[in-house]
ChimeraX commands (.cxc) that place a marker at each C-alpha (Angstrom):
marker #1 position 50.63,-141.74,60.23 radius 0.5
marker #1 position 50.94,-140.08,63.63 radius 0.5
marker #1 position 52.68,-136.78,64.13 radius 0.5
marker #1 position 55.29,-138.50,66.33 radius 0.5
marker #1 position 56.31,-140.74,63.41 radius 0.5
marker #1 position 56.41,-137.79,61.02 radius 0.5
marker #1 position 58.59,-135.87,63.47 radius 0.5
marker #1 position 60.89,-138.84,63.90 radius 0.5
marker #1 position 61.31,-139.24,60.12 radius 0.5
marker #1 position 61.99,-135.51,59.73 radius 0.5
marker #1 position 64.55,-135.65,62.52 radius 0.5
marker #1 position 66.28,-138.63,60.95 radius 0.5
marker #1 position 66.41,-136.87,57.56 radius 0.5
marker #1 position 68.00,-133.82,59.19 radius 0.5
marker #1 position 70.46,-136.02,61.06 radius 0.5
marker #1 position 71.55,-137.81,57.88 radius 0.5
marker #1 position 71.90,-134.49,56.05 radius 0.5
marker #1 position 73.97,-133.03,58.86 radius 0.5
marker #1 position 76.19,-136.09,59.19 radius 0.5
marker #1 position 76.88,-136.73,55.52 radius 0.5
marker #1 position 76.55,-133.25,54.04 radius 0.5
marker #1 position 77.65,-130.95,56.83 radius 0.5
marker #1 position 75.94,-127.96,58.35 radius 0.5
marker #1 position 75.05,-126.39,54.98 radius 0.5
marker #1 position 73.14,-129.50,53.92 radius 0.5
marker #1 position 71.42,-129.55,57.31 radius 0.5
marker #1 position 70.20,-125.98,56.83 radius 0.5
marker #1 position 69.10,-126.69,53.25 radius 0.5
marker #1 position 67.07,-129.73,54.29 radius 0.5
marker #1 position 65.53,-127.83,57.21 radius 0.5
marker #1 position 64.58,-124.85,55.00 radius 0.5
marker #1 position 63.09,-127.03,52.26 radius 0.5
marker #1 position 61.21,-129.02,54.88 radius 0.5
marker #1 position 59.70,-125.81,56.24 radius 0.5
marker #1 position 58.69,-124.70,52.74 radius 0.5
marker #1 position 57.15,-128.10,52.08 radius 0.5
marker #1 position 55.23,-127.90,55.35 radius 0.5
marker #1 position 53.79,-124.49,54.49 radius 0.5
marker #1 position 52.85,-125.57,50.95 radius 0.5
marker #1 position 51.20,-128.70,52.32 radius 0.5
marker #1 position 49.16,-126.65,54.79 radius 0.5
marker #1 position 48.14,-124.28,51.99 radius 0.5
marker #1 position 46.99,-127.17,49.80 radius 0.5
marker #1 position 45.04,-128.75,52.65 radius 0.5
marker #1 position 43.25,-125.46,53.26 radius 0.5
marker #1 position 44.56,-124.93,56.80 radius 0.5
marker #1 position 46.34,-121.73,55.79 radius 0.5
marker #1 position 45.50,-118.94,53.39 radius 0.5
marker #1 position 47.91,-116.68,51.54 radius 0.5
marker #1 position 46.31,-113.66,53.25 radius 0.5
marker #1 position 47.54,-114.99,56.60 radius 0.5
marker #1 position 51.10,-114.13,55.56 radius 0.5
marker #1 position 50.40,-110.63,54.26 radius 0.5
marker #1 position 47.77,-109.33,56.65 radius 0.5
marker #1 position 48.90,-107.13,59.52 radius 0.5
marker #1 position 47.88,-107.76,63.08 radius 0.5
marker #1 position 44.81,-105.95,64.41 radius 0.5
marker #1 position 46.08,-103.72,67.15 radius 0.5
marker #1 position 42.85,-101.92,67.90 radius 0.5
marker #1 position 42.41,-98.19,67.51 radius 0.5
marker #1 position 45.49,-96.31,66.42 radius 0.5
marker #1 position 46.98,-94.10,69.13 radius 0.5
marker #1 position 48.20,-90.63,68.27 radius 0.5
marker link #1:1,2 radius 0.2
marker link #1:2,3 radius 0.2
marker link #1:3,4 radius 0.2
marker link #1:4,5 radius 0.2
marker link #1:5,6 radius 0.2
marker link #1:6,7 radius 0.2
marker link #1:7,8 radius 0.2
marker link #1:8,9 radius 0.2
marker link #1:9,10 radius 0.2
marker link #1:10,11 radius 0.2
marker link #1:11,12 radius 0.2
marker link #1:12,13 radius 0.2
marker link #1:13,14 radius 0.2
marker link #1:14,15 radius 0.2
marker link #1:15,16 radius 0.2
marker link #1:16,17 radius 0.2
marker link #1:17,18 radius 0.2
marker link #1:18,19 radius 0.2
marker link #1:19,20 radius 0.2
marker link #1:20,21 radius 0.2
marker link #1:21,22 radius 0.2
marker link #1:22,23 radius 0.2
marker link #1:23,24 radius 0.2
marker link #1:24,25 radius 0.2
marker link #1:25,26 radius 0.2
marker link #1:26,27 radius 0.2
marker link #1:27,28 radius 0.2
marker link #1:28,29 radius 0.2
marker link #1:29,30 radius 0.2
marker link #1:30,31 radius 0.2
marker link #1:31,32 radius 0.2
marker link #1:32,33 radius 0.2
marker link #1:33,34 radius 0.2
marker link #1:34,35 radius 0.2
marker link #1:35,36 radius 0.2
marker link #1:36,37 radius 0.2
marker link #1:37,38 radius 0.2
marker link #1:38,39 radius 0.2
marker link #1:39,40 radius 0.2
marker link #1:40,41 radius 0.2
marker link #1:41,42 radius 0.2
marker link #1:42,43 radius 0.2
marker link #1:43,44 radius 0.2
marker link #1:44,45 radius 0.2
marker link #1:45,46 radius 0.2
marker link #1:46,47 radius 0.2
marker link #1:47,48 radius 0.2
marker link #1:48,49 radius 0.2
marker link #1:49,50 radius 0.2
marker link #1:50,51 radius 0.2
marker link #1:51,52 radius 0.2
marker link #1:52,53 radius 0.2
marker link #1:53,54 radius 0.2
marker link #1:54,55 radius 0.2
marker link #1:55,56 radius 0.2
marker link #1:56,57 radius 0.2
marker link #1:57,58 radius 0.2
marker link #1:58,59 radius 0.2
marker link #1:59,60 radius 0.2
marker link #1:60,61 radius 0.2
marker link #1:61,62 radius 0.2
marker link #1:62,63 radius 0.2
view
């Protein structure tokens, strides 16, 4: 399934949630969709848990 179709389905799900459930349902569906996306990327191996907790390398520390 192409990413365009996945995006269209996600957009339709958000639209239905917003129309029938109001703004709170829209936010809930969007948040759970984001969590599902991150979990899916973790299971596929595209992300690692350390990516969320590791700080950025900023080079030598200035004093």
